[in-house]
C-alpha positions as CSV (number, residue, x, y, z in Angstrom):
1,X,162.6,28.0,112.1
2,X,159.2,28.2,113.8
3,X,159.5,25.3,116.4
4,X,155.9,25.2,117.4
5,X,154.7,24.7,113.8
6,X,157.6,22.3,113.1
7,X,156.3,20.3,116.4
8,X,152.8,20.4,115.1
9,X,153.8,18.6,111.9
10,X,154.2,15.5,113.7
11,X,152.2,12.7,111.8
12,X,151.8,10.5,114.9
13,X,154.6,8.1,113.8
14,X,157.8,9.8,112.2
15,X,159.9,11.6,114.5
16,X,161.4,13.5,111.9
17,X,159.9,17.1,112.9
18,X,161.5,16.5,116.6
19,X,164.8,15.7,115.4
20,X,164.8,18.7,113.1
21,X,163.9,21.1,116.1
22,X,166.4,19.1,118.2
23,X,168.9,19.8,115.5
24,X,168.1,23.6,115.2
25,X,168.5,24.0,119.1
26,X,171.6,21.7,119.8
27,X,173.8,24.7,119.7
28,X,171.7,26.7,122.4
29,X,170.0,24.3,124.9
30,X,170.0,26.5,127.7
31,X,167.9,29.0,125.6
32,X,165.9,26.4,124.2
33,X,164.6,24.5,126.9
34,X,162.5,27.3,128.8
35,X,160.6,27.7,125.2
36,X,160.2,23.7,125.0
37,X,158.8,23.6,128.5
38,X,156.4,26.1,127.4
39,X,155.4,24.2,124.8
40,X,155.3,21.1,126.8
41,X,152.9,22.8,129.4
42,X,150.2,23.6,126.8
43,X,147.0,21.9,126.1
44,X,148.1,20.8,122.6
45,X,148.8,17.0,122.6
46,X,151.2,17.5,119.6
47,X,153.4,20.4,121.2
48,X,153.5,18.3,124.5
49,X,154.9,15.1,122.7
50,X,157.4,17.0,120.4
51,X,158.7,19.5,123.2
52,X,159.0,16.8,125.5
53,X,160.8,14.4,123.0
54,X,163.4,17.2,122.3
55,X,164.0,17.9,125.9
56,X,164.5,14.2,126.3
57,X,166.5,14.2,123.2
58,X,168.7,17.0,124.5
59,X,169.0,15.3,128.1
60,X,170.4,12.1,126.3
61,X,173.0,14.1,124.7
62,X,174.1,15.6,127.8
63,X,172.2,18.7,128.4
64,X,169.4,17.7,130.9
65,X,167.3,20.5,132.1
66,X,168.5,21.7,135.3
67,X,167.8,24.0,138.5
68,X,164.5,26.0,137.8
69,X,164.1,23.9,134.5
70,X,164.3,20.7,136.0
71,X,161.9,21.9,138.5
72,X,159.4,22.9,135.6
73,X,160.1,19.6,134.1
74,X,158.8,17.7,137.1
75,X,155.8,20.1,137.6
76,X,154.9,19.1,133.7
77,X,154.1,15.6,134.9
78,X,151.0,16.9,137.0
79,X,149.6,18.7,134.2
80,X,150.4,16.7,131.0
81,X,147.8,14.4,129.7
82,X,149.4,13.2,126.6
83,X,150.7,9.6,127.5
84,X,153.6,10.2,125.2
85,X,154.8,13.3,126.6
86,X,154.5,11.8,130.2
87,X,156.8,9.0,129.1
88,X,159.5,11.5,127.5
89,X,159.6,13.3,131.0
90,X,159.8,10.1,133.0
91,X,162.7,8.8,130.5
92,X,164.4,12.3,131.2
93,X,164.3,12.0,134.9
94,X,167.7,9.8,135.1
95,X,169.5,12.7,133.5
96,X,168.3,15.2,135.9
97,X,169.5,16.2,139.3
98,X,165.9,16.2,141.1
99,X,165.7,19.5,143.0
100,X,165.0,19.0,146.9
101,X,162.0,21.1,146.7
102,X,160.3,18.9,144.0
103,X,161.2,15.6,145.6
104,X,157.7,15.4,147.5
105,X,155.6,16.4,144.5
106,X,157.7,14.1,142.1
107,X,156.9,11.2,144.9
108,X,153.1,11.8,144.7
109,X,153.1,12.0,141.0
110,X,155.2,8.8,140.5
111,X,152.6,6.8,142.8
112,X,150.0,7.9,140.9
113,X,151.6,7.0,137.5
114,X,152.5,3.4,138.8
115,X,148.7,2.7,138.6
116,X,148.5,3.9,134.8
117,X,146.7,1.6,132.6
118,X,149.8,2.4,130.2
119,X,152.5,-0.4,130.9
120,X,155.4,1.9,129.7
121,X,154.3,4.8,131.8
122,X,153.9,2.5,134.8
123,X,157.3,1.0,134.1
124,X,159.1,4.2,133.9
125,X,157.2,5.5,136.9
126,X,158.9,2.8,139.0
127,X,162.0,3.7,137.1
128,X,161.5,7.1,138.5
129,X,160.9,6.1,141.7
130,X,164.5,4.6,141.8
131,X,165.8,7.8,140.6
132,X,164.1,9.5,143.7
133,X,165.6,7.0,145.9
134,X,168.9,8.3,144.6
135,X,168.2,11.8,145.4
136,X,166.6,10.9,148.8
137,X,167.8,7.7,150.2
138,X,165.3,7.9,153.2
139,X,162.6,6.8,150.4
140,X,164.3,3.4,150.0
141,X,162.2,1.5,152.4
142,X,158.7,2.9,150.9
143,X,160.1,2.3,147.0
144,X,161.3,-1.2,148.0
145,X,157.9,-2.0,149.0
146,X,156.5,-0.8,146.1
147,X,159.1,-2.5,143.8
148,X,158.5,-5.9,145.8
149,X,154.7,-5.8,145.1
150,X,155.1,-4.9,141.6
151,X,157.8,-7.5,140.9
152,X,155.0,-9.8,141.9
153,X,152.2,-8.8,140.0
154,X,153.5,-6.5,137.1
155,X,154.2,-7.2,133.4
156,X,157.7,-8.2,132.3
157,X,158.3,-4.6,131.0
158,X,157.7,-3.2,134.4
159,X,160.0,-5.9,136.1
160,X,162.6,-5.3,133.8
161,X,162.3,-1.5,134.4
162,X,162.4,-2.5,138.2
163,X,165.4,-4.4,137.9
164,X,167.3,-1.6,136.2
165,X,166.5,0.9,138.9
166,X,167.3,-1.4,141.5
167,X,170.6,-2.1,139.8
168,X,171.2,1.7,139.5
169,X,171.1,1.7,143.3
170,X,173.2,-1.1,143.8
171,X,170.3,-3.3,145.3
172,X,169.2,-5.4,142.8
173,X,170.7,-8.4,140.9
């Protein structure tokens, strides 16, 4: 299977090409993830969206990026411009161990993304802040201030994600 061409065949609606790639790499995610991350780092929106969808799918099935690949996944957030690809990476964060060397960079990018005009990107960026607090509890007070401000002004989707993040940290309802 030509993974890049299969990802490029995405029509903007049906994820069948992404599922086909996920099925094809299911048996060897440790070799597929580096290639998928290379595709996700490309300038092509179709490759960004497709590759990140597959990485997220693998993470949900128990094969998240780890070590160097987790660091590269986090680095993608600073380079990608396809909103769906950004969302996929944000949705992958809860399955990953956040490398200590990437925590500050992740903090910066999440604080930028909570100002996105796209509500689901904002929602999952707030969730990412919760994931970051789990990795670095010293950020709890700073993140709680952001959560409080958002809880008073944000959409229902964002507030729900914040409640989930707080619950995961043991600080919410």
